[in-house]
C-alpha positions in Angstrom: 52.0 -140.8 106.9 52.9 -139.0 110.2 50.6 -138.6 113.2 50.4 -135.4 115.1 50.1 -136.8 118.7 49.1 -133.5 120.2 46.0 -133.3 118.0 45.6 -137.0 117.2 45.4 -136.3 113.5 47.2 -137.8 110.5 49.7 -135.6 108.8 50.5 -136.2 105.1 54.1 -136.0 104.0 54.8 -134.7 100.5 57.9 -134.8 98.4 58.6 -133.5 95.0 61.4 -134.6 92.7 62.6 -131.5 90.9 63.3 -131.9 87.2 67.0 -131.3 86.8 68.2 -128.4 84.8 71.1 -129.1 82.4 74.2 -126.9 82.6 77.9 -127.6 82.2 79.9 -127.5 85.4 82.4 -125.1 83.8 79.7 -122.6 82.8 78.1 -122.8 86.2 81.4 -122.2 87.9 82.2 -119.3 85.6 78.8 -117.7 86.2 79.2 -118.1 90.0 82.6 -116.4 90.0 81.4 -113.6 87.7 78.2 -113.1 89.7 80.1 -113.0 93.0 82.6 -110.5 91.6 79.8 -108.2 90.2 77.8 -108.5 93.4 80.8 -107.4 95.5 81.4 -104.4 93.2 77.8 -103.2 93.1 75.8 -104.0 96.2 72.1 -103.2 95.9 70.5 -101.2 98.7 67.5 -102.7 100.5 64.2 -101.3 99.1 60.7 -101.3 100.3 57.9 -102.3 97.9 57.1 -98.7 97.1 60.7 -97.9 96.2 61.0 -100.7 93.5 62.2 -99.6 90.1 60.0 -100.4 87.2 61.0 -102.2 84.0 61.6 -100.0 81.1 59.6 -102.2 78.8 56.7 -103.6 80.9 56.3 -100.9 83.5 56.1 -103.6 86.2 58.4 -103.7 89.2 61.9 -105.1 88.8 62.8 -107.3 90.5 59.6 -109.3 90.7 58.6 -113.0 90.9 57.0 -114.8 88.0 56.8 -118.5 87.0 57.8 -120.5 84.0 54.9 -121.0 81.6 56.3 -123.9 79.6 57.9 -127.4 80.4 60.8 -126.4 78.2 62.4 -123.0 78.7 65.8 -122.2 77.1 67.9 -119.9 79.2 70.4 -117.9 77.0 73.5 -116.0 77.8 72.1 -112.8 76.3 68.9 -111.2 75.2 68.5 -112.6 71.7 68.1 -115.9 69.9 71.6 -115.8 68.6 73.0 -116.2 72.1 74.0 -119.7 73.3 71.5 -121.7 75.3 73.2 -122.1 78.7 70.7 -124.5 80.2 67.1 -125.6 79.9 64.4 -125.6 82.6 62.1 -128.6 82.3 59.3 -127.8 84.7 56.4 -125.4 84.1 55.3 -123.5 87.2 58.8 -123.1 88.7 59.1 -119.6 90.3 61.9 -117.3 89.0 62.8 -113.7 89.7 63.0 -111.2 86.9 66.0 -109.0 87.5 66.2 -107.0 84.2 64.3 -106.4 81.0 65.5 -105.7 77.4 62.9 -105.5 74.7 61.0 -108.8 74.7 63.6 -110.5 76.9 63.8 -110.9 80.7 66.8 -111.8 82.7 65.8 -114.3 85.4 67.3 -115.7 88.5 66.4 -119.1 90.0 66.4 -120.4 93.6 70.1 -121.4 93.2 71.1 -117.9 92.0 71.7 -118.9 88.4 70.8 -116.1 85.9 70.1 -116.0 82.2 67.8 -114.5 79.6 64.5 -115.9 78.5 61.9 -114.7 76.0 59.0 -113.0 77.8 56.2 -115.2 76.4 57.7 -118.2 78.3 57.0 -116.5 81.6 53.7 -116.2 83.5 52.5 -113.7 86.1 51.0 -116.6 88.1 52.6 -116.6 91.5 54.1 -119.9 92.4 56.5 -120.7 95.2 59.0 -123.4 96.2 59.5 -124.7 99.7 63.0 -124.1 101.1 64.2 -126.1 104.1 67.1 -125.2 106.3 68.6 -128.7 105.8 68.3 -131.4 103.3 66.2 -133.7 105.5 64.0 -131.1 107.2 60.3 -131.1 106.5 58.6 -127.8 106.6 55.2 -127.5 108.4 52.1 -126.5 106.6 49.4 -125.2 109.1 45.6 -125.2 109.0 45.6 -121.4 109.9 48.2 -118.7 109.8 49.3 -119.5 113.3 52.1 -121.8 114.6 49.7 -123.0 117.3 47.1 -124.3 114.7 47.1 -127.9 113.5 49.8 -129.1 111.1 48.1 -130.4 108.0 51.2 -131.5 106.1 55.0 -131.5 106.2 56.6 -130.5 102.9 60.1 -131.4 101.6 62.4 -128.8 100.1 61.6 -128.4 96.4 57.8 -128.8 96.7 56.1 -126.4 94.3 52.7 -124.8 94.9 50.4 -121.9 94.1 51.0 -118.8 96.2 47.4 -117.8 97.0 48.1 -114.9 99.3 50.7 -113.5 101.8 50.4 -111.1 104.6 54.1 -110.4 105.1 54.6 -113.3 107.6 52.4 -116.1 106.4 51.4 -117.3 102.9 48.4 -119.4 101.9 50.1 -122.1 99.8 48.4 -125.0 97.9 49.4 -127.8 95.5 48.4 -131.3 94.5 46.8 -132.7 97.7 47.7 -130.0 100.1 46.4 -126.5 101.1 47.3 -124.4 104.1 49.6 -121.8 105.6 53.3 -121.7 105.6 55.8 -119.2 107.1 56.7 -116.7 104.3 60.5 -117.0 104.9 60.3 -120.8 104.1 59.3 -120.0 100.4 61.3 -119.0 97.3 58.8 -116.9 95.4 57.8 -114.2 97.9 60.0 -111.4 99.2 60.3 -110.8 103.0 57.4 -108.8 104.2 55.8 -108.8 100.8 52.0 -108.7 100.7 50.4 -110.8 97.9 46.6 -110.7 97.2 
């Protein structure tokens, strides 16, 4: 437990041990090289929320953030069950970004940039987010109000998952087991810069 000496209050410290995904090093390296090459060939222009393309199947914006619905989600190399399982996610509620749609399949990207295909029913529209710190040991402040001058209610480790209640483009209301408050939007994976979430 930390103490905020300016406000004479106790600050809770949270950590979350992420469940590890399983993926071979060779596959990960090949995907990284391929993704880097494709990204260099086809850079995407920056878009505002009103300019987002919509998915051909769902009619919803692509890209968009969703979360994993199940504690076991197979990620495949292509959009059908005959494709190899490249790795398995083992934590429900983890935020992922949908980057493409094909029939009942969605190509997703995680916080590390790994992409693969999952069946649509394994995804939820519930907005979750993950805390991202600038360094391994940094703790990210969670504030009582959407203001850096307000009291710090908790300090969160990188990898802490929580519910994204709302965002105004700069601050997000973020809650989880034992914490609730406001966090700078750029410190979360699960909300786009300047995105408004209701």
